[in-house]
N, C-alpha and C positions, 0 to 999 in steps of 0.2 A: 357147631362149626368155628372152625378158627378164621378171623378174616385173615384177609392177604395182610397185615402188618404182622399178626403171629406167624403164618407160616412161613413169610421170610424168613423171621428172627429166628425162626426154629432150624430152618436147613444154616444160614451164614454162621448163628453162634456156634456147630461144633465144625464147622466146615473148613467156613474163609481162612481163618488162623491156622489153621491144621495142615491145608493143601497147597493153598495160595503160593505159598515162596518154591516151593519144586516143580508145582506147575507151569507159575511166570521162568522162571529160570530155563526150562526144558522150552514152553512155547514160545518166550521171547529173546531166546540165542537167536537175534538175527545177523545175520552178514555182515557186519560193522563196515567192512572195507567198500567204502562205492567203485561202480562199475570202472566207471571211468575216471575214477579220483586217485590220491597217492596211491600210496602204497601202505601206507600209516591209517587203521583206520583212523577215523574221528573219535571214537567211543575212548580208544585210548590215551585220551588229553583229558577224560573225565576225572576232578580231584575230587576226592576227599577231607572235607574239610569238620575244621569242630570251634565252635565260639564257645565263651565263657555265660552261659543261660543262670544268668544272677536267681531269676526266679525261683529256678526250678535246686541251683545249690552244683549244678554238675556241667562240664562238656557236654555239650549234645552235638552231633554230626548232623552234615548236609553233604550233599553233591550237588559240585557246578561244571559247566561247560562254558569255557569262552571261546570262542568266533576265531580262527587263528588273524582273521578279517579283522579281528579289533583294535578301535585306535579309539585313543581317552579327547581325539581333541572332538569325537563325531557322538552325537546320540545315539544311541542301539538300544533294539528292540529287546525286552526282557521275557520269559517265561517261566511261572511261577508252577510248581509239577507237584500236586499232590501224590505217592503214592497208596494202594492200596492194603488191607487187613492183611497184617501178616508177610508184606512185603516191605520191602527200601527206600533207601533213597537210591541208591545205586542202581537197583535192578529197576527202577521208574527212568535212569535217563540211560539205561540200556534198553530202551522199547525199542521195534524194530524202523531202523532207518531215523529215529528222532535228534542224535547229534550230526547225520548225514544233511539232514534237510537243516539244521541251528546251524550249521554249517554254510551251507548252499546259502543261505536265506540273512546270515550275519545277524541270530540273536544267541544273547546267554539265555541257557537253562538254569534253576535253582531249583534243586526238589529241597525241600524242609524232611527231617525224621517226622516233624508233631510228635515232638517228645520220646515213644514209642512205635510199636509194629501196630498197635489199636488204638487212636487217640482219637480220632475222630473227628481232629482240627475245629473242636467244639459243637460238634454237631453229633450229641453224644443217639445211640442205637436206643429202642424201649423195651431193650430186652436188657439193658446194660443194669447191673449192681454194684455193687460196692467197687472201688477202684483204687489203686496203690499207685501213684499219690492218690489223694482224698478230691485234688482241683488238678485230678489226671487230665478232661475237656479243656480247662481253662489255660491250662499250659501248653497243652497240643495247637491250641488257635493262637497263643502269646508266642509259639516259636516261629510257624509259619510268616509272621508280622514281623518279630528278628532281621527272620535271614531275608529277606522282604530289604529291610531295611538297612543292614549291614552291604547287599548288592551295590544297593542303590548308594551308599560312603560309600564306595570303592572304585563304579565305574559310574563313566558317563550312562546314563539308563534314561531313554525317552522316557520322560515322565508320561508322553498320550499313548506311551503301548505296550503297555504292562500287561500281559496278560495269565490267565492264569485257567489250571487245566488239570485233569483226574480221574483216574480209575479206581473205580467202584467205591471203598470205604473215602478214595479222594477224589470219587465223580460226585456226590454227595457234599462231601468239604466245599467242589467248588462252588456246587448252586449255595452253600449255606456262607460262605466268604464272598463271593460275590455281593448275595443281597445285604451282607451287615457291613461291608466298608464298600459300597454302589462307586463312589467317586475313583477309585484307585485303578478301574481296569479297562482296558478296552474295548476288550471282547472273553470271551469263557468258552473250553470246551467238558462239558460234563462226560466221561466216555463210561455208560453201565453204569450210573449212577447210584448207589446205596442210598439211598433220597427216604425220610422219614415224613420229612414235615411239609404241610398241606402246599398245595402248588399257589394258594395268594403267597406263598411269598416272595413271587416271581413281581410283584408290583414294586418292589421297593429297586428292582434290578431292570424294569422293562426299558431303559435308557442302555443296557448292554448290549450288544450282538453276540447270538451263542449258538454253538455248534452245537450238537445231540448226536450223538452213536450209540444205536442199540441193535444186539443181536436177539433175532425171535427166539432165538433155540438156548438164551441164557437160563439156567438151572439155576442160577444161588439169586440174580436181580433179571426178575419177571421184566419180560414186555410189558407185559398190562400194567404195571405199576411204572411206566416211565412215559408210554404215550401219554396218560395225561396232561402230561410235561409238557410235553410238545404238541399238544391239544390248546393249554391256556397262554404259551408263550405266543400261538398265532392268533389266538379271541384278544391279546391286548398289543397284538400289532406287534409286535416286537422286530427288530430286526434278529430272526433265526433260521434256520436250514436245520432237521431232523431227516439222520441217516440212518435208516436199518435197514439192519444190512441178513436177508434170508439165508437161516442154515448156522448165522455167527452162535459162537458162546461166549461167554464169560469171558473167556481170556482172549480166543484168537480176531475180536471185535477191536482190538490195540492190536490193527494190523498193517503193513507197509502203505497200502493207500488210503486207508483211513488216518492215518498221521502225516498222509500231504495231504488231502485235503482240510487237515485243520490247522496246516500252515498257509493254504492258499487262502482259507479264510480271515487267520490272522492278519495275513497282508494285506485284505484288503479295508482292514478298518483299525482306525486308530480313533483316541475317546475323543467325546467329543462331534464327529461327525456321525453327520446324518445321512442315512441312504434312502433309499426304497430298496 
């Protein structure tokens, strides 16, 4: 019999990369216009940018949203947002109400490419084979950290309020990068995380507040694989919240309601603060 990782690998490999863009584009086509806000959509202000990724020898794209209230004399919170397999930074920043909420609360959002649509942010799945380039996963992780550095240099980012979130592959990347660089993040929000590492990784990031979202009808990232992470966070007495939504699948778990919960969680936490 196939173990849980093998079953997930068998499902993810042929399916996610081929359908995510289509499904996400349809399911995440939110009404970006705030109900009580200005006529112009906040999403229309998302910037598609590139930078010179020297280690990769190419221009690398990323997406950026800056709230209209940004004031260079004031420290501003930042969210690094990691897209899913087969998705893009543009899709990531167009998640339901994402930029509306960032505008409301005054957050910058930066969404790296992670080198390409399947770089896994340095956290390769067990079913990976040869990659092009050979150091794809290293470059994917480096890209995230490059974008973080670029945004911090350009804007007055509050170093105590840098947050990490991601969906699916990006959710797995959120757990991985939070555990590898635990001194950077004020809080993290994995959504339906495709994570293949042991839950003991949480030991490295147990001081980081985490809000974890999962649907119990997710056919791509099974709830049975995510619940142990919630249980481990509880066992480590981490500041954490597990939001399991009955009937939610892999895409609709990233709903307007859950995006609002994520911002509420982030608003409560700064780096170094200890909360009961």
